[in-house]
C-alpha beads as a LAMMPS data file, in Angstrom:
LAMMPS data file: protein, C-alpha beads

256 atoms
255 bonds

1 atom types
1 bond types

-500.0 500.0 xlo xhi
-500.0 500.0 ylo yhi
-500.0 500.0 zlo zhi

Masses

1 110.0

Atoms # bond

1 1 1 -0.088 0.020 0.596
2 1 1 0.941 3.238 -0.861
3 1 1 2.944 4.770 2.643
4 1 1 1.532 8.535 0.987
5 1 1 -1.566 9.612 1.822
6 1 1 -1.672 13.080 0.227
7 1 1 0.942 14.220 -2.902
8 1 1 0.440 18.491 -4.016
9 1 1 2.701 18.828 -7.116
10 1 1 4.330 21.999 -8.024
11 1 1 0.801 23.568 -7.008
12 1 1 -0.086 27.391 -7.471
13 1 1 -2.411 29.996 -6.738
14 1 1 -2.562 33.368 -8.051
15 1 1 -5.249 35.506 -7.878
16 1 1 -7.278 38.204 -9.648
17 1 1 -5.518 41.216 -8.549
18 1 1 -2.371 39.216 -9.189
19 1 1 -1.830 37.966 -5.420
20 1 1 0.564 34.617 -5.515
21 1 1 -0.665 32.970 -2.450
22 1 1 1.228 29.417 -3.557
23 1 1 3.752 29.712 -5.331
24 1 1 5.605 25.819 -6.862
25 1 1 4.824 23.829 -3.892
26 1 1 5.356 20.606 -3.569
27 1 1 5.153 18.294 -0.643
28 1 1 3.929 13.789 0.023
29 1 1 2.194 13.460 3.814
30 1 1 1.907 9.795 4.641
31 1 1 -0.764 8.187 6.052
32 1 1 -0.994 8.869 10.268
33 1 1 0.740 11.598 10.198
34 1 1 0.048 14.721 11.979
35 1 1 1.608 18.216 9.769
36 1 1 1.691 20.828 10.916
37 1 1 1.670 24.642 8.520
38 1 1 2.989 27.210 10.335
39 1 1 3.794 31.111 8.857
40 1 1 2.952 34.232 9.165
41 1 1 -0.335 36.465 8.228
42 1 1 -0.724 35.796 4.636
43 1 1 2.280 33.225 4.600
44 1 1 -0.578 30.839 2.368
45 1 1 -1.803 28.435 4.961
46 1 1 -5.663 28.678 4.185
47 1 1 -4.890 28.743 0.687
48 1 1 -2.674 25.737 1.080
49 1 1 -5.338 23.559 2.791
50 1 1 -8.121 25.440 0.739
51 1 1 -6.753 23.639 -2.487
52 1 1 -6.224 19.942 -1.480
53 1 1 -10.120 20.101 -1.431
54 1 1 -11.044 22.466 -4.174
55 1 1 -12.562 24.865 -1.793
56 1 1 -10.171 27.126 -3.711
57 1 1 -9.572 26.233 -7.345
58 1 1 -6.072 26.728 -7.539
59 1 1 -4.439 28.473 -10.860
60 1 1 -1.621 25.187 -12.012
61 1 1 -0.444 22.403 -10.490
62 1 1 -1.456 18.979 -9.242
63 1 1 -3.018 17.321 -5.792
64 1 1 -3.331 13.733 -5.659
65 1 1 -5.179 12.102 -2.739
66 1 1 -5.761 8.607 -1.975
67 1 1 -4.431 7.723 -6.020
68 1 1 -7.090 10.516 -6.790
69 1 1 -6.799 14.078 -8.692
70 1 1 -7.867 16.497 -6.782
71 1 1 -8.388 18.990 -9.673
72 1 1 -9.319 17.273 -12.531
73 1 1 -12.583 15.692 -10.907
74 1 1 -15.308 16.155 -12.013
75 1 1 -18.653 17.598 -9.760
76 1 1 -19.956 14.133 -8.399
77 1 1 -15.864 12.666 -8.568
78 1 1 -15.174 15.985 -6.271
79 1 1 -18.309 15.346 -3.656
80 1 1 -16.957 11.748 -2.766
81 1 1 -13.007 12.911 -2.559
82 1 1 -14.558 15.237 0.512
83 1 1 -16.213 12.583 1.823
84 1 1 -13.522 11.489 2.868
85 1 1 -11.215 14.734 3.859
86 1 1 -13.117 16.403 7.361
87 1 1 -12.592 20.404 7.216
88 1 1 -12.064 22.015 10.841
89 1 1 -12.578 26.036 10.730
90 1 1 -10.894 28.825 12.310
91 1 1 -14.583 30.487 12.750
92 1 1 -16.339 27.237 13.470
93 1 1 -18.791 27.537 10.562
94 1 1 -21.699 26.286 12.116
95 1 1 -24.940 27.282 11.313
96 1 1 -25.678 28.939 14.415
97 1 1 -29.372 28.932 15.519
98 1 1 -29.601 25.525 13.997
99 1 1 -28.788 22.520 17.109
100 1 1 -25.483 21.021 18.100
101 1 1 -26.615 17.548 17.090
102 1 1 -27.575 18.874 13.916
103 1 1 -24.723 20.473 13.359
104 1 1 -23.016 17.285 13.705
105 1 1 -24.792 15.133 11.248
106 1 1 -24.315 17.661 8.845
107 1 1 -20.643 16.002 8.568
108 1 1 -22.760 13.044 6.663
109 1 1 -24.289 14.920 4.373
110 1 1 -21.897 13.771 1.608
111 1 1 -23.346 10.412 2.448
112 1 1 -27.616 10.274 2.450
113 1 1 -29.383 10.057 -0.083
114 1 1 -30.494 13.991 -1.259
115 1 1 -33.535 13.678 -0.648
116 1 1 -33.414 13.205 2.988
117 1 1 -30.754 16.127 3.396
118 1 1 -33.020 18.264 2.029
119 1 1 -35.512 17.028 4.328
120 1 1 -33.409 17.093 7.384
121 1 1 -33.527 13.661 8.071
122 1 1 -31.448 11.865 10.154
123 1 1 -32.069 7.371 10.891
124 1 1 -31.592 6.672 14.153
125 1 1 -28.731 5.204 13.468
126 1 1 -27.079 8.035 12.637
127 1 1 -28.490 10.123 15.740
128 1 1 -27.042 7.613 17.709
129 1 1 -23.726 7.987 15.395
130 1 1 -23.757 11.999 16.630
131 1 1 -24.224 11.264 20.028
132 1 1 -21.563 9.341 20.028
133 1 1 -19.291 12.138 18.297
134 1 1 -20.089 14.686 20.657
135 1 1 -19.082 11.873 24.123
136 1 1 -15.814 11.695 21.907
137 1 1 -15.229 15.822 22.252
138 1 1 -16.940 16.009 25.544
139 1 1 -20.483 17.705 25.174
140 1 1 -22.644 15.028 25.146
141 1 1 -24.790 17.268 27.170
142 1 1 -24.947 20.173 24.681
143 1 1 -26.939 17.964 21.781
144 1 1 -29.743 20.160 21.979
145 1 1 -28.655 23.396 22.482
146 1 1 -28.334 26.061 19.636
147 1 1 -24.748 26.178 18.477
148 1 1 -25.101 30.006 19.380
149 1 1 -24.693 29.424 23.229
150 1 1 -21.773 27.854 23.111
151 1 1 -18.822 28.977 24.136
152 1 1 -15.846 29.889 21.262
153 1 1 -14.142 25.858 22.273
154 1 1 -16.857 24.450 22.541
155 1 1 -18.173 25.827 19.073
156 1 1 -14.611 24.081 17.970
157 1 1 -15.384 20.743 19.083
158 1 1 -19.205 21.059 17.644
159 1 1 -16.609 21.536 14.329
160 1 1 -14.694 18.402 15.286
161 1 1 -17.574 15.811 15.690
162 1 1 -19.049 16.947 12.581
163 1 1 -15.977 16.318 10.820
164 1 1 -15.779 12.443 12.910
165 1 1 -18.859 12.138 11.241
166 1 1 -17.709 11.892 7.510
167 1 1 -15.075 8.510 8.474
168 1 1 -12.388 10.711 7.272
169 1 1 -9.060 9.177 6.043
170 1 1 -7.824 12.876 6.449
171 1 1 -8.445 16.035 8.752
172 1 1 -7.781 19.638 7.469
173 1 1 -7.837 21.962 10.292
174 1 1 -7.201 25.617 9.030
175 1 1 -6.094 27.735 12.069
176 1 1 -8.865 25.803 14.297
177 1 1 -7.081 27.816 18.038
178 1 1 -6.761 30.981 16.469
179 1 1 -9.548 32.701 17.949
180 1 1 -8.966 30.858 21.630
181 1 1 -7.585 31.107 24.629
182 1 1 -4.519 29.204 25.314
183 1 1 -5.623 26.567 27.724
184 1 1 -9.294 26.158 25.376
185 1 1 -6.303 25.950 22.129
186 1 1 -4.739 22.983 23.778
187 1 1 -8.453 20.951 25.148
188 1 1 -8.819 21.377 21.383
189 1 1 -5.545 20.434 19.849
190 1 1 -5.784 17.232 22.193
191 1 1 -9.327 15.902 20.683
192 1 1 -7.517 16.505 17.240
193 1 1 -4.861 14.301 18.692
194 1 1 -6.580 11.938 19.725
195 1 1 -7.984 10.841 16.226
196 1 1 -5.079 11.074 14.896
197 1 1 -3.521 8.753 17.306
198 1 1 -6.401 6.615 18.418
199 1 1 -8.297 6.503 15.271
200 1 1 -5.262 6.948 13.149
201 1 1 -6.489 9.920 11.026
202 1 1 -3.938 11.370 8.980
203 1 1 -4.093 15.601 9.890
204 1 1 -2.967 18.454 8.257
205 1 1 -3.176 21.660 10.987
206 1 1 -2.019 25.252 9.971
207 1 1 -1.186 27.123 13.288
208 1 1 0.014 30.362 14.399
209 1 1 2.257 29.350 17.087
210 1 1 5.522 27.933 17.192
211 1 1 4.887 26.004 20.248
212 1 1 1.639 24.893 19.441
213 1 1 3.367 23.789 16.276
214 1 1 6.342 21.930 18.326
215 1 1 3.414 20.134 20.770
216 1 1 1.184 18.495 18.324
217 1 1 2.758 18.061 15.004
218 1 1 4.886 14.974 13.869
219 1 1 6.023 17.204 10.767
220 1 1 6.571 20.456 10.224
221 1 1 6.090 22.977 7.750
222 1 1 7.350 26.095 7.075
223 1 1 5.672 28.302 4.012
224 1 1 6.440 32.544 3.618
225 1 1 5.478 33.881 1.131
226 1 1 3.611 30.790 -0.692
227 1 1 6.703 28.886 -0.700
228 1 1 8.017 26.444 1.014
229 1 1 11.038 27.316 3.670
230 1 1 11.252 24.727 5.617
231 1 1 10.138 21.111 6.515
232 1 1 11.450 18.646 8.580
233 1 1 10.808 17.405 12.303
234 1 1 8.914 19.521 15.337
235 1 1 12.856 19.582 16.905
236 1 1 14.635 21.289 14.084
237 1 1 12.984 23.910 14.180
238 1 1 13.786 26.294 17.162
239 1 1 12.546 29.630 18.173
240 1 1 16.295 30.999 16.877
241 1 1 15.324 29.448 13.284
242 1 1 11.910 30.449 13.453
243 1 1 13.352 34.395 13.329
244 1 1 16.049 33.344 10.907
245 1 1 13.333 32.549 8.451
246 1 1 10.893 34.962 9.173
247 1 1 13.294 38.354 10.240
248 1 1 12.129 40.661 12.786
249 1 1 8.596 40.319 11.742
250 1 1 8.148 36.921 13.585
251 1 1 7.083 38.940 16.960
252 1 1 7.314 37.447 20.178
253 1 1 3.482 36.676 19.811
254 1 1 3.941 34.249 17.002
255 1 1 6.929 31.831 19.190
256 1 1 5.329 31.902 22.168

Bonds

1 1 1 2
2 1 2 3
3 1 3 4
4 1 4 5
5 1 5 6
6 1 6 7
7 1 7 8
8 1 8 9
9 1 9 10
10 1 10 11
11 1 11 12
12 1 12 13
13 1 13 14
14 1 14 15
15 1 15 16
16 1 16 17
17 1 17 18
18 1 18 19
19 1 19 20
20 1 20 21
21 1 21 22
22 1 22 23
23 1 23 24
24 1 24 25
25 1 25 26
26 1 26 27
27 1 27 28
28 1 28 29
29 1 29 30
30 1 30 31
31 1 31 32
32 1 32 33
33 1 33 34
34 1 34 35
35 1 35 36
36 1 36 37
37 1 37 38
38 1 38 39
39 1 39 40
40 1 40 41
41 1 41 42
42 1 42 43
43 1 43 44
44 1 44 45
45 1 45 46
46 1 46 47
47 1 47 48
48 1 48 49
49 1 49 50
50 1 50 51
51 1 51 52
52 1 52 53
53 1 53 54
54 1 54 55
55 1 55 56
56 1 56 57
57 1 57 58
58 1 58 59
59 1 59 60
60 1 60 61
61 1 61 62
62 1 62 63
63 1 63 64
64 1 64 65
65 1 65 66
66 1 66 67
67 1 67 68
68 1 68 69
69 1 69 70
70 1 70 71
71 1 71 72
72 1 72 73
73 1 73 74
74 1 74 75
75 1 75 76
76 1 76 77
77 1 77 78
78 1 78 79
79 1 79 80
80 1 80 81
81 1 81 82
82 1 82 83
83 1 83 84
84 1 84 85
85 1 85 86
86 1 86 87
87 1 87 88
88 1 88 89
89 1 89 90
90 1 90 91
91 1 91 92
92 1 92 93
93 1 93 94
94 1 94 95
95 1 95 96
96 1 96 97
97 1 97 98
98 1 98 99
99 1 99 100
100 1 100 101
101 1 101 102
102 1 102 103
103 1 103 104
104 1 104 105
105 1 105 106
106 1 106 107
107 1 107 108
108 1 108 109
109 1 109 110
110 1 110 111
111 1 111 112
112 1 112 113
113 1 113 114
114 1 114 115
115 1 115 116
116 1 116 117
117 1 117 118
118 1 118 119
119 1 119 120
120 1 120 121
121 1 121 122
122 1 122 123
123 1 123 124
124 1 124 125
125 1 125 126
126 1 126 127
127 1 127 128
128 1 128 129
129 1 129 130
130 1 130 131
131 1 131 132
132 1 132 133
133 1 133 134
134 1 134 135
135 1 135 136
136 1 136 137
137 1 137 138
138 1 138 139
139 1 139 140
140 1 140 141
141 1 141 142
142 1 142 143
143 1 143 144
144 1 144 145
145 1 145 146
146 1 146 147
147 1 147 148
148 1 148 149
149 1 149 150
150 1 150 151
151 1 151 152
152 1 152 153
153 1 153 154
154 1 154 155
155 1 155 156
156 1 156 157
157 1 157 158
158 1 158 159
159 1 159 160
160 1 160 161
161 1 161 162
162 1 162 163
163 1 163 164
164 1 164 165
165 1 165 166
166 1 166 167
167 1 167 168
168 1 168 169
169 1 169 170
170 1 170 171
171 1 171 172
172 1 172 173
173 1 173 174
174 1 174 175
175 1 175 176
176 1 176 177
177 1 177 178
178 1 178 179
179 1 179 180
180 1 180 181
181 1 181 182
182 1 182 183
183 1 183 184
184 1 184 185
185 1 185 186
186 1 186 187
187 1 187 188
188 1 188 189
189 1 189 190
190 1 190 191
191 1 191 192
192 1 192 193
193 1 193 194
194 1 194 195
195 1 195 196
196 1 196 197
197 1 197 198
198 1 198 199
199 1 199 200
200 1 200 201
201 1 201 202
202 1 202 203
203 1 203 204
204 1 204 205
205 1 205 206
206 1 206 207
207 1 207 208
208 1 208 209
209 1 209 210
210 1 210 211
211 1 211 212
212 1 212 213
213 1 213 214
214 1 214 215
215 1 215 216
216 1 216 217
217 1 217 218
218 1 218 219
219 1 219 220
220 1 220 221
221 1 221 222
222 1 222 223
223 1 223 224
224 1 224 225
225 1 225 226
226 1 226 227
227 1 227 228
228 1 228 229
229 1 229 230
230 1 230 231
231 1 231 232
232 1 232 233
233 1 233 234
234 1 234 235
235 1 235 236
236 1 236 237
237 1 237 238
238 1 238 239
239 1 239 240
240 1 240 241
241 1 241 242
242 1 242 243
243 1 243 244
244 1 244 245
245 1 245 246
246 1 246 247
247 1 247 248
248 1 248 249
249 1 249 250
250 1 250 251
251 1 251 252
252 1 252 253
253 1 253 254
254 1 254 255
255 1 255 256
């Protein structure tokens, strides 16, 4: 079996205003890795993650997920590919006025028949499974609460439970703790780490803080101006190396 779950070759993204967000990016991700993407604001982290599942259309290059060509995939093929790629967003992307349980169940929309999805119908077995996902992230008691009544950390745990409902082979976490305090950041990342270690789900997570990247990543990839400037083990990048890469703009808050 191929050890690489994801292959990216010469990936480029140029926005209409001429901004080159990704510039000839190539790397592979092995099954079971917890790859952390670091970089200052504007380095291309979010664009990279969103090009992997084509939430953003690449300008050029190739993305192969489990041997399937993501860039060339038809609408139907892309729907199938996205079933296996969970997404955890910085701003949670929940239906704020819906219940927590309903938000978690939306993780199965790619699997249920379209009429069920339109009617918001989920069979009892899926409802039981959603409760199990909420149990995994420690908030089964919030199932019937409105999503917008939860704290930021709780909302992000709903996002993780929703991604878990997809049976993902890969989770993309786009700055999942950017809006959370340090204690809650560790809480959320530990749940993602558990899915990686216990369930064997490959994780690609963009983070703003070197300390978190070194704590949770099994490998770190650093972006600067849309290009890879470091790819290695967490122990190989310390504060000095970080400052060498990013210069004086790497303020203390980025490192601590």
